[in-house]
KOLDREN-478955 format. One line per 3 residues: number of its first residue (from 0); their letters; for each residue x negated, y negated, z of N, C-alpha, C. Coordinates in steps of 0.02 Angstrom, whole numbers, plus 50000, padded with zeros to 5 digits. Layout:
NUM> a> X/Y/Z/X/Y/Z/X/Y/Z | ...
//
This chain:
0> mtd> 49064/51568/43510/49075/51531/43551/49002/51486/43580 | 48974/51420/43586/48911/51392/43599/48914/51403/43671 | 48845/51408/43685/48785/51386/43758/48793/51331/43784
3> nkl> 48860/51321/43831/48842/51278/43845/48774/51236/43918 | 48706/51194/43883/48664/51202/43918/48680/51122/43980 | 48697/51117/43984/48743/51071/44030/48783/51085/44086
6> fpc> 48780/51056/44159/48829/51064/44219/48842/51010/44242 | 48910/50997/44232/48919/50953/44268/48943/50956/44358 | 48935/50923/44383/48949/50926/44451/48967/50882/44506
9> ysl> 49037/50873/44529/49073/50835/44539/49099/50849/44634 | 49049/50885/44648/49030/50907/44723/48988/50871/44760 | 48979/50826/44799/48957/50742/44831/48902/50828/44878
12> plr> 48932/50830/44921/48883/50897/44949/48841/50948/44894 | 48868/50960/44843/48825/51006/44792/48746/50955/44780 | 48787/50901/44753/48731/50859/44745/48653/50866/44801
15> dfl> 48685/50839/44845/48644/50839/44888/48605/50903/44917 | 48633/50964/44904/48586/51002/44893/48547/51028/44843 | 48582/51032/44768/48526/50994/44738/48459/50952/44738
18> ksk> 48466/50889/44763/48415/50855/44776/48373/50857/44832 | 48397/50923/44902/48349/50935/44942/48301/50982/44907 | 48315/51027/44833/48294/51067/44799/48241/51041/44751
21> qir> 48256/50976/44754/48208/50927/44712/48237/50927/44636 | 48320/50956/44639/48322/50972/44575/48349/50896/44548 | 48336/50859/44495/48386/50798/44487/48432/50782/44436
24> yei> 48472/50753/44431/48502/50749/44378/48503/50701/44333 | 48521/50725/44262/48498/50666/44199/48567/50611/44198 | 48598/50628/44204/48656/50574/44186/48727/50583/44258
27> vgl> 48736/50510/44282/48783/50521/44333/48842/50468/44282 | 48902/50493/44316/48971/50438/44270/48999/50457/44303 | 49081/50418/44278/49132/50419/44336/49188/50449/44273
30> hpe> 49236/50489/44303/49305/50512/44245/49327/50481/44255 | 49365/50469/44188/49408/50397/44170/49451/50412/44183 | 49509/50493/44208/49557/50480/44214/49556/50475/44313
33> skc> 49531/50536/44327/49522/50534/44421/49496/50474/44436 | 49437/50457/44401/49406/50408/44450/49356/50435/44490 | 49315/50494/44479/49276/50543/44531/49206/50547/44491
36> mfw> 49183/50510/44537/49080/50511/44524/49056/50570/44496 | 49023/50611/44440/49017/50672/44451/48908/50673/44409 | 48876/50728/44419/48825/50717/44405/48813/50766/44338
39> vyi> 48769/50772/44285/48764/50811/44265/48684/50842/44265 | 48671/50895/44258/48602/50916/44255/48612/50979/44205 | 48550/50966/44175/48527/51006/44120/48495/51100/44148
42> kne> 48542/51146/44117/48532/51205/44152/48454/51221/44142 | 48436/51260/44188/48362/51286/44185/48381/51351/44247 | 48322/51392/44240/48283/51467/44290/48317/51406/44352
45> qln> 48304/51353/44365/48276/51316/44435/48350/51292/44459 | 48378/51275/44427/48471/51255/44433/48503/51322/44444 | 48494/51380/44380/48507/51400/44430/48533/51476/44481
48> nal> 48448/51450/44503/48450/51493/44565/48471/51461/44614 | 48452/51376/44603/48520/51345/44663/48551/51371/44697 | 48613/51351/44621/48680/51362/44621/48691/51452/44661
51> kkw> 48656/51485/44637/48663/51548/44672/48658/51562/44745 | 48609/51508/44773/48605/51496/44840/48678/51462/44889 | 48679/51439/44828/48746/51369/44855/48792/51411/44860
54> kli> 48816/51455/44787/48881/51498/44812/48880/51548/44879 | 48807/51584/44913/48794/51623/44941/48801/51569/45028 | 48778/51525/45014/48787/51480/45066/48871/51481/45072
57> fis> 48902/51442/45024/48975/51412/45028/49017/51467/45033 | 49006/51540/44999/49038/51600/45024/49049/51611/45122 | 48987/51601/45127/48978/51628/45196/49028/51584/45247
60> vsi> 48996/51510/45233/49048/51453/45266/49116/51477/45265 | 49143/51481/45207/49216/51500/45209/49227/51557/45217 | 49201/51613/45247/49207/51659/45292/49205/51662/45365
63> lss> 49141/51625/45381/49136/51628/45439/49193/51562/45467 | 49214/51509/45420/49257/51478/45457/49339/51502/45443 | 49338/51571/45425/49441/51567/45405/49422/51616/45451
66> kii> 49380/51655/45496/49380/51687/45536/49374/51648/45617 | 49339/51593/45596/49346/51539/45681/49426/51507/45672 | 49461/51496/45622/49515/51470/45619/49578/51520/45639
69> yik> 49565/51591/45610/49595/51650/45646/49590/51661/45684 | 49541/51687/45712/49513/51690/45817/49534/51647/45865 | 49526/51578/45831/49518/51530/45876/49608/51503/45900
72> ipv> 49651/51535/45870/49699/51490/45877/49731/51517/45960 | 49753/51457/45972/49754/51453/46038/49850/51486/46059 | 49858/51531/46101/49942/51544/46096/49962/51494/46155
75> lkg> 50019/51475/46139/50072/51419/46192/50117/51453/46196 | 50139/51448/46258/50197/51507/46287/50273/51471/46267 | 50306/51484/46256/50372/51451/46238/50381/51402/46179
78> ifl> 50320/51403/46128/50307/51372/46058/50310/51403/46023 | 50362/51413/45985/50375/51442/45920/50362/51402/45854 | 50314/51438/45809/50297/51403/45753/50334/51409/45693
//
């Protein structure tokens, strides 16, 4: 198995996060079928560290969001879902 040295990014928020960390993409493209824009980064230690931080932020927001969604559901009398 070959070690891929490229990281494709299809997420605009992730691209903006990496930009805030002064990590620049090498190539930008458009997926031929989905027409989604993507950015290609060369893998290195700086990128890997930023992606680890991104995962922690994403997991934290997901957990927080799920707690808010499940805790803040209003109960309406006489309405059945």
